[in-house]
MARMIVEX-896015 format. One line per field, with one value per residue (C-alpha): residue in three letters; residue number from 1; y, x, z. Coordinates in Angstrom, 3 decimals. Each point is the difference from the previous one (the first is absolute). Example, Ala and Ser with C-alpha at 12.3 -4.5 7.8 and 13.67 -1.06 7.14 Angstrom:
% residues 2
rest (ALA SER)
nr (1 2)
yy (-4.500 3.440)
xx (12.300 1.370)
zz (7.800 -0.660)
This chain:
% residues 630
rest (MET ASN VAL TYR THR TYR LEU ASP ASP VAL ALA VAL PHE ARG VAL THR GLN GLN ALA GLU ILE GLU VAL ASN GLY GLU TYR GLU TRP ARG LEU GLU VAL GLU PRO LYS CYS THR LEU PRO SER GLY THR LYS PHE VAL ILE THR VAL GLN PRO TYR GLN HIS GLN LEU SER GLU GLU TYR LEU GLN CYS TYR ASP TYR TRP LYS PRO SER TYR ILE TYR ALA LEU ALA ASP GLU GLU SER LEU GLU ILE ASP VAL ALA ILE LYS LYS VAL ASP THR ASN PHE SER HIS ILE ASN ARG TRP LYS ASP SER SER ARG GLN ALA HIS ILE THR LEU ILE ASP GLU PHE GLN THR GLY GLN SER PHE HIS VAL GLN PHE GLY GLY VAL ASP ARG LEU PHE LEU LYS GLY ASP ALA ALA PRO THR ARG VAL GLY ILE ARG ALA PHE ASN GLU ASP VAL CYS ARG ILE GLU LYS THR PHE ASP ILE THR LEU GLY GLY HIS ASP VAL THR ARG ARG LEU PRO VAL PHE PRO GLU ILE THR LEU LYS PRO GLY ALA ALA THR GLU LEU SER LEU VAL ALA PRO THR LEU VAL GLU GLN ASP LYS PRO PHE LYS LEU THR MET LEU ALA MET ASP ARG PHE GLU ASN PRO VAL LYS ASP TYR GLN CYS ASP PRO LEU THR VAL VAL PHE THR ASN LEU ASP SER GLY GLU ARG LEU GLN PHE GLN ASN VAL PRO TYR GLY ASP VAL GLU ALA ARG LEU PRO THR GLY ARG TYR LEU ALA THR ALA GLU ASN THR GLU LEU HIS ILE ALA PRO ALA ALA ILE LYS VAL GLU GLU THR VAL GLU GLN LYS ILE TYR TRP GLY ASP THR HIS THR HIS SER ASN LEU THR ALA ASN ILE ARG ASP ASN ASP CYS GLY ALA TYR PRO ARG ASN ALA TYR THR TYR ALA LYS ASP VAL ALA ARG LEU ASP PHE VAL ALA LEU SER GLU GLN THR PHE THR PHE ASN GLU ASP ARG SER LEU ASN ILE ASP LYS ALA THR TRP GLN GLU ILE GLY GLU GLN CYS ASP LYS PHE ASN GLN GLU GLY ALA PHE VAL THR PHE CYS GLY PHE GLU LEU HIS GLY ARG ARG GLY ASP THR VAL VAL LEU PHE LYS ASN SER LEU LEU GLU GLU LYS TYR PRO ASP ARG GLU VAL SER ILE ILE HIS ASP ILE TRP ASP ILE TYR LYS GLY ARG GLU PHE ILE THR ILE PRO HIS LEU HIS ARG PHE CYS ASN GLY ARG ASN PRO LYS HIS VAL ASP ASN GLN ASP ALA LYS PHE GLU LYS GLY PHE ASP LEU ALA ASN TRP GLU PRO SER SER ASN ASP GLU THR MET ILE GLU VAL TYR SER ALA GLN TRP GLY ARG PHE GLU TYR ALA LYS ASN PRO MET VAL HIS LYS ALA ARG ASN ASN VAL LYS ASP ASN THR VAL VAL ASP PHE LEU ASN ARG GLY LYS LYS PHE GLY PHE VAL SER ASN SER ASP GLY HIS ASP GLY ASN PRO GLY TYR GLY GLY ILE THR GLY VAL ILE ALA ASP SER GLN THR ARG ALA ASP ILE PHE ASP ALA MET LYS ALA ARG ARG THR ILE ALA THR THR HIS PRO ARG MET PHE LEU ASP LEU GLN LEU ASP SER VAL LYS ILE GLY ASN ASP ALA SER GLU SER ASP SER TYR GLN LEU HIS ILE GLU ALA ILE THR PRO ASN PRO MET THR LYS VAL GLU LEU VAL VAL ASN GLY GLU VAL PHE GLU LYS TRP SER VAL GLY GLY HIS LYS PHE ASP ILE THR LEU ASN GLU PHE SER LEU GLU GLU GLY ALA THR TYR VAL TYR LEU ARG VAL PHE GLN LYS ASP ARG ASN ILE GLY TRP THR SER PRO ILE TRP ILE LYS)
nr (1 2 3 4 5 6 7 8 9 10 11 12 13 14 15 16 17 18 19 20 21 22 23 24 25 26 27 28 29 30 31 32 33 34 35 36 37 38 39 40 41 42 43 44 45 46 47 48 49 50 51 52 53 54 55 56 57 58 59 60 61 62 63 64 65 66 67 68 69 70 71 72 73 74 75 76 77 78 79 80 81 82 83 84 85 86 87 88 89 90 91 92 93 94 95 96 97 98 99 100 101 102 103 104 105 106 107 108 109 110 111 112 113 114 115 116 117 118 119 120 121 122 123 124 125 126 127 128 129 130 131 132 133 134 135 136 137 138 139 140 141 142 143 144 145 146 147 148 149 150 151 152 153 154 155 156 157 158 159 160 161 162 163 164 165 166 167 168 169 170 171 172 173 174 175 176 177 178 179 180 181 182 183 184 185 186 187 188 189 190 191 192 193 194 195 196 197 198 199 200 201 202 203 204 205 206 207 208 209 210 211 212 213 214 215 216 217 218 219 220 221 222 223 224 225 226 227 228 229 230 231 232 233 234 235 236 237 238 239 240 241 242 243 244 245 246 247 248 249 250 251 252 253 254 255 256 257 258 259 260 261 262 263 264 265 266 267 268 269 270 271 272 273 274 275 276 277 278 279 280 281 282 283 284 285 286 287 288 289 290 291 292 293 294 295 296 297 298 299 300 301 302 303 304 305 306 307 308 309 310 311 312 313 314 315 316 317 318 319 320 321 322 323 324 325 326 327 328 329 330 331 332 333 334 335 336 337 338 339 340 341 342 343 344 345 346 347 348 349 350 351 352 353 354 355 356 357 358 359 360 361 362 363 364 365 366 367 368 369 370 371 372 373 374 375 376 377 378 379 380 381 382 383 384 385 386 387 388 389 390 391 392 393 394 395 396 397 398 399 400 401 402 403 404 405 406 407 408 409 410 411 412 413 414 415 416 417 418 419 420 421 422 423 424 425 426 427 428 429 430 431 432 433 434 435 436 437 438 439 440 441 442 443 444 445 446 447 448 449 450 451 452 453 454 455 456 457 458 459 460 461 462 463 464 465 466 467 468 469 470 471 472 473 474 475 476 477 478 479 480 481 482 483 484 485 486 487 488 489 490 491 492 493 494 495 496 497 498 499 500 501 502 503 504 505 506 507 508 509 510 511 512 513 514 515 516 517 518 519 520 521 522 523 524 525 526 527 528 529 530 531 532 533 534 535 536 537 538 539 540 541 542 543 544 545 546 547 548 549 550 551 552 553 554 555 556 557 558 559 560 561 562 563 564 565 566 567 568 569 570 571 572 573 574 575 576 577 578 579 580 581 582 583 584 585 586 587 588 589 590 591 592 593 594 595 596 597 598 599 600 601 602 603 604 605 606 607 608 609 610 611 612 613 614 615 616 617 618 619 620 621 622 623 624 625 626 627 628 629 630)
yy (98.974 -3.671 -0.897 -2.422 -1.783 -1.588 -1.989 -0.563 -0.719 3.736 2.377 0.037 1.655 1.679 1.072 1.944 -0.242 -0.061 -3.309 1.216 3.521 0.966 1.357 3.191 -0.451 2.068 -2.223 0.055 -2.671 0.226 -2.650 0.130 -2.277 -1.453 -1.047 -3.445 0.283 2.626 1.090 1.557 3.333 -0.408 -1.971 -0.081 -0.253 0.379 -0.135 -0.135 1.020 -1.833 2.579 0.906 0.550 0.634 4.226 0.979 0.427 3.662 -2.120 -3.164 1.197 3.134 0.712 3.830 2.210 3.463 -0.041 -3.377 0.267 -3.998 -1.989 -2.919 0.554 -1.651 0.983 -1.438 -0.581 2.292 3.036 -0.285 -3.100 0.673 -1.720 0.873 -0.691 0.455 -1.149 -1.807 -1.418 -3.260 -2.523 0.182 0.506 1.122 4.070 1.207 -1.333 1.398 3.172 -0.036 1.224 -2.466 -2.388 1.352 -2.897 -1.295 1.657 -0.644 0.479 -0.134 0.118 2.109 -0.657 -2.890 -1.277 -2.062 -2.085 2.467 2.212 0.664 1.847 0.638 0.308 2.189 -0.429 2.669 1.099 3.422 -0.334 1.145 0.688 4.087 -0.136 -1.684 0.611 2.775 -2.661 -1.863 -4.150 -2.721 -1.898 -3.094 -0.666 -0.464 -3.643 -2.969 -1.750 -3.778 -2.252 0.825 3.747 0.037 0.329 2.507 -1.919 1.256 -1.779 0.556 -1.246 0.620 0.047 0.179 2.585 -1.379 -2.914 -0.770 -2.878 1.557 -1.596 -0.004 0.634 0.182 2.378 2.086 -1.823 0.376 2.583 -0.315 2.290 0.112 1.290 2.932 0.552 -1.150 3.247 -1.027 -2.752 -0.759 -1.645 -1.699 -1.498 -0.731 2.891 -1.638 -3.054 -1.984 0.600 -2.611 -1.715 -0.160 1.803 0.659 3.740 0.306 1.733 0.801 2.449 1.279 3.232 3.409 -1.186 -2.987 -2.878 -2.312 -0.412 -4.082 -1.193 2.906 -1.057 2.609 -0.393 -1.174 3.090 0.233 0.402 1.963 -0.436 3.695 -0.363 3.534 0.312 -0.936 0.976 -3.393 -1.357 -3.579 -1.589 -2.027 0.072 -2.005 -0.724 -1.540 1.769 -1.642 -0.547 -0.057 -1.807 1.829 0.231 3.060 1.241 2.098 3.530 2.078 -0.611 1.459 -2.689 1.715 -1.364 1.368 -0.332 0.417 3.205 -0.909 2.474 -2.337 -0.669 -1.154 -1.696 1.045 -2.608 -0.734 -2.733 -1.062 -2.274 -2.308 0.209 -1.162 1.421 1.611 2.598 -1.048 1.796 -0.361 1.641 0.069 1.333 -1.192 -1.041 -2.355 -0.494 -2.253 3.203 1.509 3.337 -1.192 -3.077 2.352 1.696 -1.001 -3.674 -0.470 0.043 -4.221 -0.742 -1.593 2.870 1.645 -2.600 -0.247 3.625 0.374 -2.897 0.093 3.475 2.064 -2.719 1.104 -3.177 0.297 1.439 -0.014 0.233 1.588 -0.172 2.644 -0.358 1.966 -2.589 -3.870 -1.739 -1.603 3.252 -0.376 3.134 1.957 -2.153 -3.024 -3.044 -4.121 -1.140 3.577 -0.525 -3.822 1.602 2.228 -2.798 -2.707 2.852 1.083 -3.281 -1.084 2.655 -0.105 -1.393 0.320 0.719 1.473 2.096 0.635 0.580 1.632 0.452 1.670 2.781 3.689 0.704 3.360 1.001 3.068 0.475 0.251 -2.999 -2.413 -2.582 -3.425 -2.818 -3.391 -1.785 -3.684 -1.177 2.225 -3.834 -0.732 3.065 -0.071 2.926 2.445 -2.213 4.056 3.326 2.099 3.867 1.359 -1.662 -0.858 -2.665 -1.602 -0.075 -1.397 -2.629 -1.152 0.971 -2.364 -0.305 0.252 3.323 3.920 2.837 2.746 4.342 1.056 3.233 1.215 -0.206 3.336 1.632 3.391 2.013 -3.346 0.561 -0.530 -3.544 -1.448 1.558 -3.214 -0.311 -2.013 3.007 1.016 -3.696 0.786 3.019 2.010 -1.218 0.541 -0.140 -1.315 -1.670 -2.425 -0.773 -1.119 -2.453 -1.664 -2.984 -2.133 -1.280 3.584 0.816 1.887 2.598 0.920 3.369 -0.042 -1.283 0.259 0.224 2.966 1.068 0.684 0.089 0.716 3.871 2.542 2.258 -2.625 -0.150 -2.833 0.902 -2.884 -0.448 1.745 3.440 0.285 -1.979 1.085 1.211 -2.698 -3.153 -0.205 -2.069 2.405 0.967 -4.040 0.138 2.881 -1.013 -3.134 -2.381 -2.612 -0.031 -1.463 0.956 -1.161 0.713 -1.307 0.198 -0.652 -1.006 -1.267 -0.796 -3.677 2.008 0.440 1.250 2.556 3.016 -0.061 -3.110 -1.388 -1.471 -2.334 -0.495 -4.284 -2.893 -1.921 0.328 -1.654 0.928 -1.082 2.644 2.589 0.292 -0.173 3.056 2.038 -0.454 0.951 2.983 -0.356 1.370 2.537 1.787 2.143 1.481 -2.445 -0.606 -2.564 1.906 -1.687 2.693 -0.886 1.806 -0.906 1.475 -0.919 -3.575 -0.017 -0.314 0.847 -1.538 -0.201 2.077 1.974 0.761 3.867 1.498 3.766 -0.878 -3.545 -1.099 0.804 -1.988 0.531 -1.483 0.703 -1.614 0.550 -0.924 3.868 2.780 1.472 3.765 -0.349 -1.991 0.053 -0.577 0.547 0.202 0.322 0.783 2.618 0.482 -0.105 0.093 -0.011 -1.133 1.207 -3.096 -0.039 -3.444 -3.371 -0.552 1.259 -0.815 1.487 -1.162 2.552 -1.056 2.319 1.326 1.402 0.227 2.304 -0.428 -1.851 -1.957 -3.105 -1.337 0.207 -0.472 0.271 1.930 -0.014 1.156 0.145 2.592 -1.751 0.733 -3.490 -0.531 -2.793 -0.015 -2.233 -1.408 1.712 -0.292 0.732 1.416 -1.882)
xx (102.893 -0.872 -1.488 -2.492 -1.253 -3.832 -0.314 -4.326 -1.497 -1.339 2.881 3.492 0.435 2.831 -0.252 2.984 -0.264 2.166 0.516 -0.574 -0.463 0.849 -3.211 -0.875 2.670 -1.218 -2.237 -0.427 0.015 -0.232 -2.381 0.797 -3.073 1.258 -2.762 0.359 -3.659 -2.602 -1.303 -3.446 -1.205 -1.589 2.840 0.755 2.391 -1.080 3.522 -1.507 2.852 0.014 -0.819 3.300 -2.097 -3.024 -0.905 3.358 0.705 -1.549 -0.663 1.023 -0.537 -0.465 0.089 -0.041 -1.087 1.212 1.749 1.413 1.122 0.827 -0.181 -1.185 0.169 -0.619 1.925 0.168 3.138 -1.958 -1.591 -3.194 -1.477 -1.981 0.453 -2.639 1.256 -2.486 0.174 -2.736 -0.961 0.835 -3.504 -2.152 -2.721 1.545 -0.879 3.199 2.206 -2.226 0.401 3.913 2.391 2.426 -2.677 0.407 2.796 -0.602 1.129 -2.383 2.007 -1.818 0.787 -2.294 1.337 1.048 3.672 2.180 3.022 3.254 -2.262 0.906 -0.909 1.101 -1.483 1.824 -0.539 1.765 3.478 1.551 1.045 -3.401 -0.778 0.400 0.695 3.183 0.476 -3.034 -2.248 0.707 0.641 -2.823 0.765 -0.248 -1.476 1.098 -0.312 2.294 -0.455 -0.637 0.021 -3.535 0.601 3.780 -1.111 -2.003 -2.238 -1.636 -2.789 -1.047 -2.618 -0.365 -3.290 -0.393 -2.093 -3.224 0.585 -1.466 2.660 2.600 3.272 2.922 3.377 2.661 1.975 0.835 2.445 0.280 1.962 1.545 -0.034 2.879 -0.338 2.506 3.263 -0.302 -0.888 -0.503 0.429 -3.566 0.485 -2.978 -0.093 -2.802 -1.078 -0.263 2.110 0.969 3.021 2.999 -3.020 1.797 -2.009 1.100 0.556 -0.160 1.730 -0.899 1.236 -2.236 -0.355 -1.076 -3.429 0.036 0.413 2.476 3.068 0.343 3.587 1.755 3.068 2.351 2.837 -0.477 -1.873 -0.558 -3.185 -0.259 -2.410 -0.033 -1.807 -1.920 0.294 3.138 1.597 2.142 0.552 -0.417 2.098 -0.220 2.774 0.999 -3.634 -1.208 -2.735 -2.917 -1.558 0.987 -0.416 0.331 -1.060 0.116 -0.663 -2.505 -0.487 -0.931 2.413 0.104 1.454 1.943 3.339 3.442 2.546 -2.667 -0.725 -3.429 -2.278 -1.813 -3.326 0.557 -2.366 -1.473 -0.088 -0.645 1.256 -2.187 0.897 -3.196 -2.140 -3.621 -1.581 2.492 -0.655 -0.969 0.062 -2.097 -1.886 -4.010 -0.858 1.562 -1.432 1.321 -1.131 -3.058 -1.950 -1.542 1.923 3.190 -0.284 -1.513 2.971 3.408 1.188 2.463 -1.614 -1.341 -0.525 3.478 1.505 -1.534 0.387 3.686 0.790 -1.659 2.153 2.758 0.691 -1.764 0.568 -3.684 -1.247 -3.355 -2.253 -3.137 -1.591 -2.861 -1.434 -2.676 -3.214 -3.258 -2.461 -0.111 -0.946 1.274 1.211 3.531 0.316 -1.132 -0.211 1.259 -1.175 -0.406 2.886 2.293 -1.409 1.611 3.190 0.662 -0.387 1.890 3.018 -0.204 -0.012 2.955 2.615 -1.850 3.530 -1.616 3.065 2.292 -2.407 -3.852 -2.464 -3.425 -2.554 -3.196 -1.479 -0.399 -3.617 -0.856 -2.921 -2.173 1.306 3.475 2.744 0.422 2.534 -1.101 1.947 -0.393 1.802 -0.515 0.726 -2.645 -0.477 -2.146 -1.601 -3.824 0.374 -2.368 -3.482 -1.289 0.871 1.022 0.152 1.466 2.446 -3.201 -1.210 3.712 -1.002 -3.280 1.428 2.872 -1.339 1.479 3.410 3.355 0.547 0.782 -0.771 1.924 -1.303 2.201 -0.985 1.609 -3.498 -1.293 3.594 -0.157 2.582 0.475 2.366 -2.782 1.758 -1.064 -3.610 -2.091 -3.669 -0.522 -1.047 -2.768 -1.253 -1.300 -2.922 1.460 3.417 1.762 -2.792 0.475 -3.254 1.789 2.039 -2.211 -1.171 3.722 1.740 1.949 2.201 1.010 2.461 2.776 0.645 2.755 1.762 2.354 -0.006 3.460 -2.611 -1.909 1.456 -0.949 -3.868 0.408 -1.387 -1.700 2.802 2.965 2.725 -1.372 3.559 -1.511 -3.270 -2.263 0.767 -2.828 -2.683 -4.149 -1.169 -1.011 2.153 2.927 1.501 -0.282 -3.872 -0.441 1.727 -1.513 -3.675 0.465 1.059 3.006 2.624 3.298 2.566 2.004 2.248 0.359 1.177 -2.884 2.503 -1.266 3.215 0.223 2.513 -1.878 2.069 1.834 -1.943 -2.148 0.447 -1.707 1.705 -2.764 1.173 -0.833 1.054 0.792 0.755 -2.948 -3.082 -2.248 1.825 0.922 -3.395 -1.261 2.251 -1.053 -3.831 1.274 1.218 3.755 1.793 2.978 -0.557 2.346 0.839 2.905 2.968 -0.241 -0.866 0.112 -2.827 -1.906 -2.655 -1.193 -2.130 -0.438 1.632 -3.017 1.757 -1.268 -3.451 -1.389 -2.014 1.125 -1.998 -1.200 2.362 1.035 3.853 1.908 3.701 0.482 2.978 1.319 2.946 1.005 2.717 1.048 2.211 0.317 0.134 -2.903 -1.188 -2.889 -2.820 -3.940 -2.318 -3.341 -2.785 -3.707 1.761 2.084 3.757 -0.302 4.060 2.751 3.678 2.957 2.327 3.407 0.969 -1.406 -1.262 -2.099 -1.956 -2.220 -2.003 -2.415 -0.633 -3.438 -1.677 -2.624 -1.795 -2.934 -3.574 -2.131 3.193 -1.292 3.238 3.740 3.020 3.185 1.685 3.668 1.500 3.930 2.099 -0.492 -3.932 -0.591 -3.006 -1.382 -3.181 -0.880 -3.736 -1.878 -0.788 -3.193 -1.869 -2.774)
zz (65.230 -1.432 -3.247 0.326 -3.764 0.114 -3.394 -0.960 -3.346 -0.550 1.307 1.980 2.905 1.506 3.600 1.803 3.089 3.854 1.006 3.398 1.850 3.712 1.623 -0.979 -2.868 -3.397 -1.669 -3.875 -3.043 -3.911 -1.943 -3.841 -2.715 -3.119 -1.946 -1.804 -1.550 -0.444 3.378 -1.359 1.448 3.875 1.083 3.839 2.278 3.382 2.182 3.832 3.086 3.180 2.788 2.069 3.185 1.559 -0.099 0.071 -3.202 -2.467 -2.823 -1.812 -3.568 -1.997 -3.027 -1.957 3.176 -0.416 3.542 -0.474 -3.415 -2.155 3.071 -2.616 -3.660 -3.433 -3.271 -3.467 -2.150 -2.314 0.995 -2.068 1.940 3.032 3.190 2.674 4.073 2.660 3.597 2.057 3.311 1.170 -0.306 3.176 1.628 3.081 0.699 1.644 -3.605 -2.347 1.456 1.140 -2.447 -0.112 -0.948 -3.286 -0.666 -3.408 -2.968 -3.244 -3.152 -3.424 -3.447 -1.966 -3.022 -1.496 0.738 -2.871 0.205 0.166 1.751 3.333 3.001 4.193 3.468 2.313 3.511 2.245 0.629 -0.819 -3.314 -1.171 -3.623 -0.639 4.105 0.910 3.578 0.248 1.686 3.458 -0.234 0.752 2.941 1.647 3.306 3.266 1.245 -0.732 3.197 -1.825 -2.713 -0.712 -0.043 -1.562 -3.656 -2.750 -2.072 -3.228 -1.550 -4.127 -1.712 -3.757 -2.039 -4.021 -1.724 -1.009 2.334 4.008 0.986 2.512 0.432 2.785 -1.601 2.744 -1.466 3.184 2.373 3.870 1.337 3.654 2.866 2.238 3.142 0.559 1.694 4.247 2.027 2.729 2.410 1.868 3.138 1.693 3.469 2.523 1.876 3.792 0.613 2.789 2.326 -1.204 -2.331 -3.691 -2.305 -4.026 -1.542 -3.862 -2.411 -3.581 -2.162 -2.664 -2.509 0.126 -0.608 2.642 -2.614 1.467 -1.113 -1.248 0.276 1.987 1.159 2.068 2.536 3.665 2.559 3.327 1.697 2.738 3.015 1.852 3.322 0.216 3.623 0.942 -3.767 -0.041 -2.843 -1.194 -2.949 -2.671 -2.004 -3.432 -0.437 -3.517 -2.025 1.330 3.388 3.840 2.458 3.474 3.761 2.104 3.009 1.616 -1.517 -2.916 -3.214 -2.981 -2.625 -2.914 -2.527 -0.542 -3.247 -2.127 -2.663 -0.268 2.533 3.034 0.958 3.423 2.234 3.412 2.850 3.608 1.536 3.373 2.848 -1.056 -2.958 0.283 -3.158 -3.141 -2.870 -3.554 -2.734 -3.245 -2.207 0.350 -2.787 -3.396 -3.462 -3.073 -3.523 0.961 0.718 -3.755 0.055 0.668 -2.455 -3.110 0.910 1.917 -1.546 2.944 3.108 0.297 3.501 -0.112 -0.640 3.120 2.418 -1.196 0.299 3.398 0.902 -1.173 -1.199 2.567 3.225 0.884 2.358 -1.003 -2.912 -1.151 -3.406 -0.640 -4.090 -0.461 -0.584 -0.379 0.836 -0.526 -3.366 -2.759 -2.063 0.727 -2.312 3.232 3.083 1.746 -1.984 1.583 -1.902 1.277 4.105 -0.708 -1.471 2.460 2.816 -1.873 -0.084 3.648 1.665 -2.482 1.186 3.581 2.308 3.804 1.939 -3.138 -2.387 0.536 -2.583 0.618 -2.914 -0.516 -2.497 -0.127 -0.039 -1.924 1.509 0.124 4.009 -2.001 -0.538 2.618 0.444 1.076 1.209 1.446 3.121 -1.884 -3.388 -2.596 -1.233 3.110 -0.573 -2.317 -2.959 0.503 -0.848 -0.998 -1.340 2.154 0.039 3.318 3.150 1.487 -2.111 0.471 4.402 -0.586 -2.874 2.505 3.321 2.717 -2.527 0.993 -2.099 0.505 -2.153 -0.706 -0.875 -3.351 -0.101 -3.064 -2.101 0.994 0.387 -2.031 -2.147 -1.617 -3.448 -2.569 -2.444 4.220 0.710 -1.171 -0.637 3.475 1.652 -2.458 0.102 3.283 0.539 2.974 0.198 3.139 2.814 3.467 0.217 -1.815 3.172 2.205 1.286 1.420 -0.402 2.725 -2.838 -0.879 2.250 -2.311 -2.185 -2.589 1.334 -2.810 -3.544 -2.196 -2.984 0.891 3.707 3.169 1.203 3.256 0.419 -2.189 -1.978 1.521 -2.663 -2.480 -2.669 -2.163 -2.407 2.593 1.440 2.239 1.364 0.293 2.746 2.775 -2.107 1.929 2.979 2.917 -0.932 -0.154 3.471 1.620 -0.962 2.165 -2.864 2.095 -2.869 -0.086 -2.303 -3.300 -2.554 -3.309 -3.711 -1.890 -2.505 -3.286 -2.040 2.600 2.149 3.176 3.178 -2.630 2.438 3.146 2.392 2.967 2.955 2.305 3.473 -0.580 2.211 -3.000 -4.122 -0.555 -1.811 2.904 2.567 -2.389 -0.749 3.151 0.898 -2.695 0.962 3.724 -1.555 0.886 -2.635 -0.843 -3.360 -2.115 -3.528 0.040 2.610 2.575 3.470 2.867 1.497 4.117 1.546 3.457 2.168 3.720 -2.134 -1.757 -3.318 -3.607 -1.720 3.707 1.882 3.099 3.216 0.366 3.031 0.560 -0.709 -1.270 -0.409 -3.830 -1.937 -3.102 -1.672 -3.703 -2.205 -3.560 -2.983 -0.618 2.957 1.305 0.030 2.032 2.067 0.581 2.412 -2.188 1.759 -1.758 -3.011 1.339 0.929 4.032 0.212 -1.492 0.536 -2.592 -0.605 -1.589 0.088 -0.667 3.136 2.726 2.818 2.543 3.441 1.536 3.007 0.450 -3.113 -0.432 -3.376 -0.730 0.990 -2.487 -1.166 -2.041 -1.797 -0.174 -2.511 -0.668 -3.335 -0.626 -2.613 -1.497 -0.856 -3.840 -0.051 0.939 2.340 2.599 2.181 2.845 -0.204 2.523 3.572 1.205 3.289 1.158)
């Protein structure tokens, strides 16, 4: 513990706290106040702690509570002097934050009695050495995100208002605390999923702690990088490789890339090498946010756009990312919506970080409307698109406003999920009298060709009563991907993080089969439904009917040539062919590769679409977009 002293005309302030804390470490502080003049009754000190991560902690501050004794308390040296401590929420108009416990992060300390010089008091937060309860209460812990300079600190503000006055001063009483990553536990390997034989490609390594924070300045002995041919078992070794990036060339085949001579857990990479490659698989996050979204701006001070773009490129090592800030409509009420200034900043930040051929950025918005939540992404710069010239209430309004422009809308089906924790049940449903209504899904639009099958924030939207193991336990009737496919919607699949902490790609990701790494080609491929969605692993998945590939239409026939191929970084357990929402064929798999070609394959009568679903042993899932039967 370090002791910091701040001198002011009204008092001497001494803070005892750590200078740095490892992620998920214990967090406590003590503030001692020695008045240098009379502090009138009613004098108020307001201490605001910064949020740790969006929606990840139970609460930030808690006053005396029967079940949580003495998180924070204030005591005078003289027992006859009374001090009141109350916990309040941050000042925001956003309904989400006003209801969430984890926005209760202001301690209001009010002197009930007058304090004279020499009548000191102290404020204690956290720790296990609590008054009368030593060791009888769990410590407070800090957050788990420490992946860039803007987030790697813990800050508190301190405001003082003397009793009988209305002037509030902010004093630099609390020094910031550095939040540092933990010890390295994993070595993550990332390589292109599809490469051309004998052409150089880059395999990247990144040491990470148990919370997926990159460990800066990581050092280790030279490694052995091994590319194992999954068909022949041949091992191609690169020995004495320093930690960092490796350039490699491989002959045709299916490979698993791993590393040896390290105690870290290896997160391997799956690679398919072909003689010629016309289209590559580019991995990205199609739905993530920064603090340009109103509720994140007020409740997550580290999620700046630059953090999100930097994390996506350098840590998640994505090929593209799409930031889509939330809004209910379009007007100048920036406490809830995207105003004109925010629209401009979204576009400027997106263009600033776009690097064609290296790292592609998309931007748009996520509309909260009566049909449900929908992500809107534009092919070109947002600065080329007009700010909506009227308020909107449903995605159909967006289709009308941008008719003739290049954009795509992607339904996000969490709005009407059942079984959510009360903390997350917002008032959005109540804004619309009928709640979920299928009538809101008509008409369709040619600009809506994708749907979210999985979101790391919420879970799996694929079919009714599937294991949605995150915030949602299930979905309301008729509001799943399969329900919409069975009603004739032609949706390809995307998967994403829906992240709010400036760390895209930590969960679901989408592989887009595109001609090149440009906004235009990746956008066109998404709109054409040439996508692979996974809960996180980068898988090579291929499904064909009579050489027709995913996202396209196959002609109706009595029999087909069915081709399936899968390569996964962790062993598979099963591969399923889904027809009209039901498992039609299932194969048990025990390794990293699976392929089968059936020349006389018949589908059930009335089949309208098929897609592939793959399970790894670690329970991660991958999907291809469907093929439709004309």
